[in-house]
N, CA, C and O atoms as a Tinker XYZ file with bonds, in Angstrom:
   332  protein
     1  N      0.974000   -8.608000   28.074000    73     2
     2  CA     1.731000   -7.388000   27.306000    64     1     3
     3  C      2.069000   -7.965000   25.792000    63     2     4     5
     4  O      2.302000   -9.173000   25.737000    81     3
     5  N      2.101000   -7.444000   24.941000    73     3     6
     6  CA     2.482000   -8.056000   23.339000    64     5     7
     7  C      3.638000   -7.233000   23.255000    63     6     8     9
     8  O      3.876000   -6.085000   23.631000    81     7
     9  N      4.344000   -8.169000   22.625000    73     7    10
    10  CA     5.798000   -7.343000   22.263000    64     9    11
    11  C      5.813000   -7.878000   20.339000    63    10    12    13
    12  O      5.162000   -8.787000   19.824000    81    11
    13  N      6.583000   -7.127000   19.820000    73    11    14
    14  CA     6.782000   -7.063000   18.518000    64    13    15
    15  C      7.970000   -6.485000   18.063000    63    14    16    17
    16  O      8.383000   -5.501000   18.677000    81    15
    17  N      8.767000   -7.022000   16.846000    73    15    18
    18  CA    10.087000   -6.812000   16.361000    64    17    19
    19  C      9.716000   -5.181000   15.810000    63    18    20    21
    20  O     10.563000   -4.361000   16.163000    81    19
    21  N      8.779000   -4.731000   15.150000    73    19    22
    22  CA     8.797000   -3.402000   14.615000    64    21    23
    23  C      7.358000   -2.136000   14.868000    63    22    24    25
    24  O      6.243000   -2.218000   14.353000    81    23
    25  N      7.585000   -1.642000   15.291000    73    23    26
    26  CA     6.118000   -0.647000   15.131000    64    25    27
    27  C      6.248000    0.307000   14.045000    63    26    28    29
    28  O      7.241000    0.991000   13.797000    81    27
    29  N      5.139000    0.282000   13.422000    73    27    30
    30  CA     4.531000    1.128000   12.529000    64    29    31
    31  C      3.732000    2.194000   12.767000    63    30    32    33
    32  O      2.603000    1.895000   13.157000    81    31
    33  N      4.002000    3.493000   12.637000    73    31    34
    34  CA     3.423000    4.910000   12.753000    64    33    35
    35  C      2.740000    5.049000   11.741000    63    34    36    37
    36  O      3.417000    5.386000   10.770000    81    35
    37  N      1.229000    4.885000   11.468000    73    35    38
    38  CA     0.825000    5.361000   10.738000    64    37    39
    39  C      0.390000    4.228000    9.827000    63    38    40    41
    40  O      1.165000    3.444000    9.280000    81    39
    41  N     -1.441000    4.224000    9.681000    73    39    42
    42  CA    -2.250000    3.052000    8.792000    64    41    43
    43  C     -2.571000    3.858000    7.330000    63    42    44    45
    44  O     -3.620000    3.925000    6.689000    81    43
    45  N     -1.327000    4.401000    7.090000    73    43    46
    46  CA    -1.918000    5.003000    5.553000    64    45    47
    47  C     -1.430000    4.048000    4.735000    63    46    48    49
    48  O     -0.935000    3.026000    5.209000    81    47
    49  N     -1.517000    4.283000    3.281000    73    47    50
    50  CA    -1.081000    3.236000    2.362000    64    49    51
    51  C      0.576000    2.892000    2.586000    63    50    52    53
    52  O      0.855000    1.746000    2.234000    81    51
    53  N      1.671000    3.655000    3.089000    73    51    54
    54  CA     2.663000    3.026000    3.132000    64    53    55
    55  C      3.239000    2.228000    3.951000    63    54    56    57
    56  O      4.208000    1.506000    3.716000    81    55
    57  N      2.286000    2.416000    5.540000    73    55    58
    58  CA     2.344000    1.687000    6.670000    64    57    59
    59  C      1.793000    0.652000    6.524000    63    58    60    61
    60  O      2.295000   -0.202000    7.254000    81    59
    61  N      0.812000    0.209000    5.799000    73    59    62
    62  CA     0.225000   -0.985000    5.620000    64    61    63
    63  C      0.777000   -1.840000    4.559000    63    62    64    65
    64  O      0.669000   -3.066000    4.591000    81    63
    65  N      1.404000   -1.152000    3.561000    73    63    66
    66  CA     2.135000   -2.229000    2.903000    64    65    67
    67  C      3.259000   -2.470000    3.369000    63    66    68    69
    68  O      3.440000   -3.688000    3.384000    81    67
    69  N      4.214000   -1.838000    3.807000    73    67    70
    70  CA     5.247000   -2.171000    4.885000    64    69    71
    71  C      5.190000   -3.579000    6.174000    63    70    72    73
    72  O      5.977000   -4.449000    6.549000    81    71
    73  N      3.656000   -3.119000    6.545000    73    71    74
    74  CA     3.331000   -3.895000    7.414000    64    73    75
    75  C      3.044000   -5.668000    6.712000    63    74    76    77
    76  O      3.497000   -6.680000    7.245000    81    75
    77  N      2.431000   -5.654000    5.786000    73    75    78
    78  CA     2.322000   -7.058000    5.019000    64    77    79
    79  C      3.751000   -7.455000    4.207000    63    78    80    81
    80  O      4.012000   -8.657000    4.154000    81    79
    81  N      4.489000   -6.708000    3.707000    73    79    82
    82  CA     5.852000   -6.849000    3.489000    64    81    83
    83  C      6.678000   -7.398000    4.534000    63    82    84    85
    84  O      7.217000   -8.491000    4.360000    81    83
    85  N      6.826000   -6.776000    5.559000    73    83    86
    86  CA     7.154000   -7.593000    6.870000    64    85    87
    87  C      6.760000   -8.620000    7.411000    63    86    88    89
    88  O      7.642000   -9.437000    7.673000    81    87
    89  N      5.634000   -8.903000    7.704000    73    87    90
    90  CA     4.438000  -10.272000    7.597000    64    89    91
    91  C      5.183000  -11.024000    6.698000    63    90    92    93
    92  O      6.066000  -11.722000    7.196000    81    91
    93  N      5.050000  -11.048000    5.562000    73    91    94
    94  CA     5.725000  -11.818000    4.870000    64    93    95
    95  C      7.176000  -12.556000    4.569000    63    94    96    97
    96  O      7.530000  -13.555000    3.943000    81    95
    97  N      7.778000  -11.599000    5.297000    73    95    98
    98  CA     9.224000  -11.889000    5.559000    64    97    99
    99  C      9.143000  -12.487000    6.869000    63    98   100   101
   100  O     10.301000  -12.489000    7.285000    81    99
   101  N      8.554000  -12.881000    7.543000    73    99   102
   102  CA     8.701000  -13.536000    8.858000    64   101   103
   103  C      8.586000  -12.423000    9.564000    63   102   104   105
   104  O      8.068000  -13.010000   10.514000    81   103
   105  N      8.621000  -11.305000    9.928000    73   103   106
   106  CA     8.777000  -10.346000   10.665000    64   105   107
   107  C      7.471000   -9.450000   11.493000    63   106   108   109
   108  O      6.856000   -8.577000   10.880000    81   107
   109  N      7.233000   -9.704000   12.576000    73   107   110
   110  CA     6.683000   -9.053000   13.799000    64   109   111
   111  C      6.160000   -8.066000   13.661000    63   110   112   113
   112  O      7.042000   -7.267000   13.977000    81   111
   113  N      5.101000   -7.372000   13.337000    73   111   114
   114  CA     4.878000   -5.607000   13.185000    64   113   115
   115  C      3.398000   -5.284000   13.741000    63   114   116   117
   116  O      2.369000   -5.947000   13.610000    81   115
   117  N      3.628000   -3.980000   14.443000    73   115   118
   118  CA     2.069000   -3.654000   14.711000    64   117   119
   119  C      2.172000   -1.942000   13.907000    63   118   120   121
   120  O      3.094000   -1.131000   13.818000    81   119
   121  N      0.761000   -1.942000   13.433000    73   119   122
   122  CA     0.387000   -0.356000   13.075000    64   121   123
   123  C     -0.077000    0.333000   14.043000    63   122   124   125
   124  O     -0.934000   -0.186000   14.757000    81   123
   125  N      0.327000    1.530000   14.277000    73   123   126
   126  CA    -0.642000    1.893000   15.357000    64   125   127
   127  C     -0.815000    3.263000   14.822000    63   126   128   129
   128  O      0.113000    4.023000   14.546000    81   127
   129  N     -2.568000    3.613000   14.650000    73   127   130
   130  CA    -2.849000    4.921000   13.692000    64   129   131
   131  C     -3.857000    5.452000   14.705000    63   130   132   133
   132  O     -4.711000    4.695000   15.166000    81   131
   133  N     -3.781000    6.736000   15.064000    73   131   134
   134  CA    -4.686000    7.562000   16.113000    64   133   135
   135  C     -6.222000    8.091000   15.619000    63   134   136   137
   136  O     -6.968000    8.741000   16.351000    81   135
   137  N     -6.604000    7.605000   13.972000    73   135   138
   138  CA    -7.710000    7.663000   13.554000    64   137   139
   139  C     -8.202000    6.275000   13.673000    63   138   140   141
   140  O     -7.530000    5.244000   13.719000    81   139
   141  N     -9.795000    6.450000   13.723000    73   139   142
   142  CA   -10.530000    5.197000   13.772000    64   141   143
   143  C    -10.396000    4.731000   12.391000    63   142   144   145
   144  O     -9.958000    5.375000   11.438000    81   143
   145  N    -10.970000    3.142000   12.411000    73   143   146
   146  CA   -10.733000    2.412000   11.465000    64   145   147
   147  C    -11.707000    3.036000    9.870000    63   146   148   149
   148  O    -11.362000    2.939000    8.692000    81   147
   149  N    -12.844000    3.594000   10.403000    73   147   150
   150  CA   -13.574000    3.959000    9.503000    64   149   151
   151  C    -12.802000    5.007000    8.618000    63   150   152   153
   152  O    -12.606000    4.997000    7.403000    81   151
   153  N    -12.404000    5.953000    9.622000    73   151   154
   154  CA   -11.510000    6.870000    8.738000    64   153   155
   155  C    -10.640000    6.645000    7.833000    63   154   156   157
   156  O    -10.569000    6.967000    6.647000    81   155
   157  N     -9.873000    5.955000    8.636000    73   155   158
   158  CA    -8.381000    5.389000    7.557000    64   157   159
   159  C     -9.256000    4.477000    6.301000    63   158   160   161
   160  O     -8.654000    4.138000    5.282000    81   159
   161  N    -10.218000    4.252000    6.437000    73   159   162
   162  CA   -10.119000    3.264000    5.200000    64   161   163
   163  C    -11.498000    4.329000    4.154000    63   162   164   165
   164  O    -11.845000    4.016000    3.015000    81   163
   165  N    -11.955000    5.339000    4.802000    73   163   166
   166  CA   -12.745000    6.027000    3.802000    64   165   167
   167  C    -12.018000    7.418000    3.257000    63   166   168   169
   168  O    -12.495000    8.162000    2.400000    81   167
   169  N    -10.764000    7.599000    3.944000    73   167   170
   170  CA   -10.175000    8.360000    2.675000    64   169   171
   171  C     -9.409000    8.183000    1.834000    63   170   172   173
   172  O     -8.739000    7.151000    1.872000    81   171
   173  N     -9.267000    8.930000    0.994000    73   171   174
   174  CA    -8.696000    8.528000   -0.540000    64   173   175
   175  C     -7.094000    9.314000   -0.368000    63   174   176   177
   176  O     -7.001000   10.508000   -0.087000    81   175
   177  N     -5.948000    8.454000   -0.581000    73   175   178
   178  CA    -5.142000    8.910000   -0.380000    64   177   179
   179  C     -3.979000    9.107000   -1.423000    63   178   180   181
   180  O     -2.949000    9.747000   -1.212000    81   179
   181  N     -4.325000    8.432000   -2.616000    73   179   182
   182  CA    -3.868000    8.444000   -4.115000    64   181   183
   183  C     -4.597000    8.369000   -5.372000    63   182   184   185
   184  O     -5.553000    7.601000   -5.484000    81   183
   185  N     -4.201000    9.130000   -6.342000    73   183   186
   186  CA    -5.224000    9.061000   -7.434000    64   185   187
   187  C     -4.091000    8.274000   -8.463000    63   186   188   189
   188  O     -4.666000    7.835000   -9.459000    81   187
   189  N     -2.733000    8.018000   -8.453000    73   187   190
   190  CA    -1.852000    7.406000   -9.412000    64   189   191
   191  C     -1.070000    6.562000   -8.689000    63   190   192   193
   192  O     -0.928000    7.037000   -7.562000    81   191
   193  N     -0.599000    5.715000   -8.794000    73   191   194
   194  CA     0.178000    4.494000   -7.971000    64   193   195
   195  C      1.611000    4.495000   -9.605000    63   194   196   197
   196  O      1.417000    4.120000  -10.761000    81   195
   197  N      2.781000    5.015000   -9.034000    73   195   198
   198  CA     3.988000    4.847000   -9.914000    64   197   199
   199  C      4.314000    2.927000  -10.039000    63   198   200   201
   200  O      3.944000    1.961000   -9.371000    81   199
   201  N      4.958000    3.060000  -10.940000    73   199   202
   202  CA     4.686000    1.350000  -11.395000    64   201   203
   203  C      5.487000    0.718000  -10.453000    63   202   204   205
   204  O      5.316000   -0.497000  -10.349000    81   203
   205  N      6.507000    1.358000   -9.579000    73   203   206
   206  CA     7.520000    0.697000   -8.629000    64   205   207
   207  C      6.686000    0.187000   -7.220000    63   206   208   209
   208  O      7.178000   -0.665000   -6.480000    81   207
   209  N      5.495000    0.758000   -6.977000    73   207   210
   210  CA     4.694000    1.060000   -5.831000    64   209   211
   211  C      3.938000   -0.433000   -6.783000    63   210   212   213
   212  O      4.046000   -1.536000   -6.246000    81   211
   213  N      3.265000   -0.334000   -8.066000    73   211   214
   214  CA     2.668000   -1.720000   -8.465000    64   213   215
   215  C      3.364000   -3.015000   -8.107000    63   214   216   217
   216  O      2.863000   -4.044000   -7.651000    81   215
   217  N      4.427000   -2.790000   -8.361000    73   215   218
   218  CA     5.484000   -3.836000   -8.093000    64   217   219
   219  C      5.339000   -4.329000   -6.668000    63   218   220   221
   220  O      5.073000   -5.504000   -6.415000    81   219
   221  N      5.434000   -3.844000   -6.186000    73   219   222
   222  CA     5.570000   -3.753000   -4.318000    64   221   223
   223  C      3.881000   -4.445000   -3.933000    63   222   224   225
   224  O      3.697000   -5.411000   -3.192000    81   223
   225  N      3.055000   -3.852000   -4.476000    73   223   226
   226  CA     1.864000   -4.425000   -3.928000    64   225   227
   227  C      1.990000   -5.680000   -4.769000    63   226   228   229
   228  O      1.722000   -6.586000   -3.980000    81   227
   229  N      2.247000   -6.193000   -5.911000    73   227   230
   230  CA     2.560000   -7.660000   -6.023000    64   229   231
   231  C      3.365000   -8.436000   -5.340000    63   230   232   233
   232  O      3.079000   -9.550000   -4.901000    81   231
   233  N      4.486000   -7.816000   -5.224000    73   231   234
   234  CA     5.390000   -8.818000   -4.202000    64   233   235
   235  C      4.702000   -8.856000   -2.762000    63   234   236   237
   236  O      5.070000   -9.777000   -2.033000    81   235
   237  N      3.888000   -8.099000   -2.337000    73   235   238
   238  CA     3.131000   -8.135000   -0.946000    64   237   239
   239  C      2.013000   -8.585000   -1.251000    63   238   240   241
   240  O      1.076000   -8.225000   -0.538000    81   239
   241  N      1.715000   -9.567000   -2.461000    73   239   242
   242  CA     0.708000  -10.475000   -2.675000    64   241   243
   243  C     -1.022000   -9.600000   -2.617000    63   242   244   245
   244  O     -2.113000  -10.170000   -2.630000    81   243
   245  N     -0.742000   -8.001000   -2.551000    73   243   246
   246  CA    -2.226000   -7.802000   -2.669000    64   245   247
   247  C     -2.519000   -6.986000   -4.270000    63   246   248   249
   248  O     -3.537000   -6.348000   -4.537000    81   247
   249  N     -1.499000   -7.180000   -5.072000    73   247   250
   250  CA    -1.424000   -6.501000   -6.470000    64   249   251
   251  C     -2.802000   -7.000000   -7.187000    63   250   252   253
   252  O     -3.424000   -6.226000   -7.916000    81   251
   253  N     -3.250000   -8.342000   -6.943000    73   251   254
   254  CA    -4.511000   -8.634000   -7.982000    64   253   255
   255  C     -5.851000   -7.732000   -7.467000    63   254   256   257
   256  O     -6.658000   -7.180000   -8.215000    81   255
   257  N     -5.865000   -7.733000   -6.110000    73   255   258
   258  CA    -6.787000   -7.154000   -5.375000    64   257   259
   259  C     -6.867000   -5.376000   -5.730000    63   258   260   261
   260  O     -7.888000   -4.690000   -5.783000    81   259
   261  N     -5.866000   -5.068000   -5.879000    73   259   262
   262  CA    -6.181000   -3.590000   -6.048000    64   261   263
   263  C     -6.154000   -3.357000   -7.590000    63   262   264   265
   264  O     -6.681000   -2.321000   -7.995000    81   263
   265  N     -5.514000   -4.333000   -8.623000    73   263   266
   266  CA    -6.074000   -4.109000   -9.745000    64   265   267
   267  C     -7.545000   -4.475000  -10.243000    63   266   268   269
   268  O     -7.821000   -4.253000  -11.422000    81   267
   269  N     -8.376000   -4.957000   -9.500000    73   267   270
   270  CA    -9.774000   -4.983000   -9.614000    64   269   271
   271  C    -10.363000   -3.532000   -9.497000    63   270   272   273
   272  O    -11.219000   -3.103000  -10.271000    81   271
   273  N     -9.843000   -2.844000   -8.493000    73   271   274
   274  CA   -10.283000   -2.072000   -8.203000    64   273   275
   275  C     -9.864000   -0.917000   -8.784000    63   274   276   277
   276  O    -10.555000    0.084000   -8.594000    81   275
   277  N     -8.907000   -0.836000   -9.433000    73   275   278
   278  CA    -8.193000    0.336000  -10.030000    64   277   279
   279  C     -8.714000    0.357000  -11.720000    63   278   280   281
   280  O     -9.199000   -0.606000  -12.316000    81   279
   281  N     -8.482000    1.636000  -12.246000    73   279   282
   282  CA    -8.802000    2.044000  -13.294000    64   281   283
   283  C     -7.595000    2.456000  -13.860000    63   282   284   285
   284  O     -6.978000    3.495000  -13.624000    81   283
   285  N     -7.312000    1.545000  -14.632000    73   283   286
   286  CA    -5.410000    1.422000  -15.386000    64   285   287
   287  C     -5.540000    2.394000  -16.690000    63   286   288   289
   288  O     -6.257000    2.185000  -17.669000    81   287
   289  N     -4.600000    3.604000  -16.449000    73   287   290
   290  CA    -4.948000    4.448000  -17.514000    64   289   291
   291  C     -3.489000    3.754000  -18.558000    63   290   292   293
   292  O     -2.374000    3.425000  -18.154000    81   291
   293  N     -4.060000    3.713000  -20.003000    73   291   294
   294  CA    -3.008000    3.507000  -20.794000    64   293   295
   295  C     -3.166000    4.318000  -21.856000    63   294   296   297
   296  O     -4.213000    4.437000  -22.492000    81   295
   297  N     -1.617000    5.174000  -22.174000    73   295   298
   298  CA    -1.256000    6.172000  -22.816000    64   297   299
   299  C     -1.238000    5.659000  -24.165000    63   298   300   301
   300  O     -0.853000    4.516000  -24.412000    81   299
   301  N     -1.678000    6.539000  -25.123000    73   299   302
   302  CA    -1.441000    6.356000  -26.548000    64   301   303
   303  C      0.237000    6.314000  -26.655000    63   302   304   305
   304  O      1.057000    6.825000  -25.892000    81   303
   305  N      0.475000    5.453000  -27.981000    73   303   306
   306  CA     1.554000    4.824000  -28.376000    64   305   307
   307  C      2.259000    6.690000  -28.850000    63   306   308   309
   308  O      1.751000    7.478000  -29.648000    81   307
   309  N      3.526000    6.881000  -28.010000    73   307   310
   310  CA     4.255000    7.948000  -28.783000    64   309   311
   311  C      4.060000    8.984000  -27.281000    63   310   312   313
   312  O      4.905000    9.875000  -27.190000    81   311
   313  N      3.197000    8.917000  -26.337000    73   311   314
   314  CA     3.111000    9.665000  -25.394000    64   313   315
   315  C      3.707000    9.251000  -24.121000    63   314   316   317
   316  O      2.854000    8.582000  -23.538000    81   315
   317  N      4.911000    9.349000  -23.330000    73   315   318
   318  CA     5.485000    8.633000  -22.502000    64   317   319
   319  C      4.676000    9.187000  -20.817000    63   318   320   321
   320  O      4.534000    8.506000  -19.801000    81   319
   321  N      4.308000   10.509000  -21.041000    73   319   322
   322  CA     3.921000   11.008000  -19.825000    64   321   323
   323  C      4.812000   11.624000  -19.140000    63   322   324   325
   324  O      4.453000   12.279000  -18.162000    81   323
   325  N      5.841000   11.565000  -19.417000    73   323   326
   326  CA     6.858000   13.013000  -18.914000    64   325   327
   327  C      6.718000   14.369000  -19.510000    63   326   328   329
   328  O      5.993000   14.632000  -20.469000    81   327
   329  N      7.470000   15.205000  -18.865000    73   327   330
   330  CA     7.650000   16.594000  -19.455000    64   329   331
   331  C      8.433000   16.723000  -19.949000    63   330   332
   332  O      8.665000   17.817000  -20.465000    81   331
């Protein structure tokens, strides 16, 4: 029987990021997901990442990998993206 400090329900982006951050902090965790690995890896979850999320990905050590797969939108000068 395996024991762990934290159980994370769901292998979506938030669950996987939390697991990575906990691991880097030396905290043991397990991610529980009811769907298959193929299902989780094949679903598209986000079309846009907020800057705070990008900073968390960098902190987790996976930001560079995400940037190689991402299309980075740069807004023209004077456009903030807010309404």
